[in-house]
C-alpha positions in Angstrom: 68.4 -94.5 56.1 69.7 -90.6 56.4 73.2 -90.1 58.4 72.1 -88.5 61.7 76.1 -86.7 62.5 77.6 -84.2 61.0 81.2 -82.6 61.9 82.0 -78.6 62.5 85.7 -77.7 63.0 86.5 -74.5 63.6 85.9 -73.7 66.9 88.9 -74.3 69.0 88.8 -77.5 71.0 88.3 -75.7 74.5 84.3 -74.9 73.9 82.6 -78.1 73.7 80.0 -76.1 71.0 82.2 -77.8 67.8 85.7 -78.6 68.1 85.6 -81.4 65.7 82.2 -82.3 67.3 80.3 -85.3 65.5 76.0 -85.9 67.2 76.1 -89.4 66.7 71.6 -90.2 66.5 71.1 -93.6 67.3 69.8 -94.0 63.5 73.0 -93.1 62.6 75.4 -95.7 60.7 78.2 -96.9 63.0 80.6 -97.0 60.5 79.6 -94.1 59.0 80.6 -92.6 62.6 83.7 -94.5 62.7 84.7 -93.1 60.1 84.3 -89.7 60.5 86.0 -90.4 63.8 89.1 -92.0 61.9 89.1 -88.7 59.3 89.4 -86.3 62.4 91.4 -87.9 64.6 94.3 -88.0 61.3 93.2 -84.2 60.3 93.3 -83.3 63.5 94.2 -85.0 66.7 91.4 -84.4 68.8 87.7 -85.0 68.4 84.5 -84.9 70.4 81.7 -87.2 69.9 78.5 -85.9 71.1 75.0 -88.3 72.0 71.5 -88.0 73.4 70.1 -91.0 74.6 70.4 -94.5 75.8 70.5 -96.0 71.4 72.8 -92.5 70.6 75.5 -93.6 73.0 75.4 -97.0 72.6 76.4 -96.4 68.3 78.6 -93.8 69.4 80.5 -96.2 71.6 80.1 -98.7 69.2 81.4 -96.3 66.6 84.5 -95.9 68.9 85.4 -99.5 68.7 85.6 -99.4 65.3 87.5 -95.8 64.8 90.1 -97.6 67.5 90.8 -100.0 65.1 91.2 -97.8 61.9 93.4 -95.8 63.4 95.5 -99.2 64.5 96.2 -99.8 61.2 97.7 -96.1 61.2 99.4 -96.5 64.1 97.6 -94.1 65.4 96.7 -95.1 70.1 94.0 -93.2 70.9 92.9 -92.1 74.6 88.5 -91.5 74.8 87.6 -89.5 78.2 84.1 -89.3 79.0 82.4 -86.8 79.7 78.1 -85.8 80.7 77.2 -81.9 78.0 74.0 -79.2 78.3 72.8 -79.3 75.2 69.9 -77.0 74.3 67.1 -78.3 72.3 64.0 -76.7 71.6 64.6 -74.6 74.6 65.2 -77.8 76.4 68.2 -78.4 78.3 69.6 -81.8 78.1 72.3 -83.7 79.1 74.5 -85.4 76.4 77.4 -88.5 76.9 80.8 -86.7 74.7 83.6 -89.1 74.1 86.2 -86.8 73.5 88.6 -88.5 72.1 93.0 -88.2 71.3 95.9 -89.8 70.5 97.6 -90.7 73.5 
């Protein structure tokens, strides 16, 4: 099974299109996404998780719960702010759920 997420690190955090963005699909492995979230938080102190569709949002939220546990072992507590984000796919605008994650 192929993992369906990616990370990007070069855009300032005020821009939705890239800063520490982890894209999640319904087929993403929860543990792999959780590891990516934890790694991005450890390295960059900010992460954004983007998901489109109920299955993808479900995987993203489960991964966030796992990542929270991983980070607590390192003494890092995080807060999550959910947001809507407009994403253009194949010239169509879709609404995604974006989870903005920052240390407390």
